[in-house]
C-alpha positions in Angstrom: 222.5 -7.3 173.3 222.9 -4.3 170.9 219.4 -5.1 169.5 217.9 -5.1 173.0 219.5 -1.7 173.7 218.1 -0.4 170.4 214.6 -1.6 171.3 214.9 -0.1 174.8 216.1 3.3 173.4 213.1 3.3 170.9 210.7 2.4 173.7 212.2 5.1 175.9 212.0 7.7 173.1 208.4 6.8 172.3 207.5 7.1 176.0 209.2 10.4 176.2 207.5 11.7 173.0 204.2 10.6 174.4 204.9 12.4 177.7 205.9 15.5 175.8 202.7 15.4 173.6 200.5 14.7 176.7 202.1 17.6 178.5 201.6 19.9 175.6 197.9 18.8 175.3 197.3 19.4 179.0 199.1 22.8 178.8 197.1 23.7 175.6 193.9 23.1 177.5 194.6 25.3 180.5 192.8 28.7 180.4 194.5 31.6 178.7 195.2 34.4 181.1 193.8 37.8 180.1 197.2 39.4 179.4 198.2 36.5 177.2 194.9 36.7 175.3 195.3 40.4 174.7 198.9 39.9 173.6 198.0 37.1 171.1 194.9 38.9 169.8 196.8 42.2 169.3 199.7 40.4 167.6 197.4 38.6 165.2 195.6 41.9 164.4 198.8 43.9 163.9 200.3 41.1 161.7 197.1 40.8 159.6 197.0 44.5 158.9 200.7 44.8 158.1 200.6 41.7 155.8 197.5 43.1 154.1 199.3 46.4 153.5 202.1 44.5 151.8 199.6 42.6 149.7 197.9 45.8 148.5 201.3 47.0 147.2 202.8 43.7 145.9 200.0 41.6 144.4 198.3 41.9 141.1 195.5 39.5 142.1 192.1 41.2 142.4 191.0 38.5 144.8 193.9 39.0 147.1 193.5 42.8 146.9 189.8 42.5 147.8 190.7 40.2 150.7 193.4 42.6 152.0 191.0 45.6 151.9 188.3 43.6 153.8 190.9 42.4 156.3 192.2 45.9 157.1 188.6 47.1 157.6 187.4 44.2 159.7 190.5 43.8 161.7 190.8 47.5 162.2 187.4 47.5 163.9 188.4 44.6 166.1 191.7 46.3 167.0 189.8 49.5 168.0 187.5 47.4 170.3 190.5 45.8 171.9 192.3 49.1 172.4 189.2 50.6 174.0 189.1 47.8 176.5 192.8 47.9 177.3 192.8 51.7 177.6 190.5 51.5 180.6 192.8 49.0 182.4 196.1 49.2 184.2 196.6 45.5 184.5 196.9 44.7 180.8 199.1 46.2 178.1 199.2 45.9 174.3 202.4 44.8 172.6 204.2 47.4 170.5 204.7 45.1 167.5 204.2 41.5 166.2 206.2 38.8 167.8 209.4 37.4 166.3 207.7 34.6 164.4 205.3 37.0 162.6 208.1 39.6 162.0 210.0 36.8 160.3 206.9 36.0 158.2 206.6 39.7 157.2 210.3 39.8 156.3 209.7 36.7 154.1 206.7 38.3 152.4 208.7 41.5 151.8 211.3 39.5 149.9 208.9 37.7 147.6 207.5 38.9 144.3 204.7 37.9 141.9 203.2 34.4 142.3 205.7 33.5 145.1 204.3 36.4 147.1 200.7 35.5 146.4 201.2 31.8 147.3 203.0 32.7 150.6 200.5 35.4 151.5 197.5 33.1 151.0 199.1 30.2 153.0 200.0 32.6 155.8 196.5 34.1 155.9 194.9 30.7 156.0 196.9 29.6 159.0 196.8 33.0 160.8 193.0 33.3 160.6 192.5 29.7 161.6 194.7 30.3 164.7 192.9 33.6 165.4 189.4 32.0 165.2 190.6 29.2 167.6 192.0 31.8 170.0 188.7 33.9 170.0 186.6 30.7 170.4 188.7 29.4 173.2 188.8 32.7 175.1 185.1 33.3 174.6 184.3 30.0 176.3 187.1 29.6 178.8 188.5 33.2 179.4 189.0 34.6 182.9 187.9 38.2 182.2 184.3 38.9 181.5 184.9 42.0 179.3 187.5 40.3 177.2 185.3 37.2 176.9 182.6 39.4 175.4 185.1 40.9 173.0 186.3 37.5 172.0 182.7 36.3 171.4 181.9 39.4 169.4 185.1 39.1 167.3 184.8 35.4 166.7 182.4 35.8 163.7 184.8 38.3 162.1 187.8 35.9 162.4 185.7 32.9 161.2 184.6 34.9 158.2 188.2 36.0 157.4 189.2 32.4 157.8 186.5 31.3 155.4 187.5 34.0 152.9 191.2 33.1 153.1 190.3 29.5 152.3 188.6 30.7 149.1 191.6 32.7 147.9 193.3 31.2 144.8 196.8 29.9 145.3 199.1 30.9 142.5 200.7 28.0 140.6 
């Protein structure tokens, strides 16, 4: 009898896990509302620029410094474009700062030195730019606001290029 209960619990847990994963996949495929897209895009851009500023002060790697300079320039232009769009609108607002997850990442970077900083910075930039490219791609194809869709489509090559460059950064041993 205990063995049957164990098997039943496992089957129930597998079924529940499948339901949760299926629900997450369905939710992930629903269109992103304009306000949420603006929030996510602005957070990614603020985080990228703040992390790059840290990198310019903390790293001794020329490759990371070059990447950080390029990132601030390219994301600065994207941020300006997003700010111009939002400035004309009363239905969408920009967030004041990065979200809690990214603030924690920035705090973690602040606490690191030398190769530990470089390694963490590169890993964070790789995942952040991958997420940003996916966000831009998704909104450009499925977004519900024509002006923001154009912004996403125009910004997508910038974020893909930053993603590509972040993949080329050396990871410190």
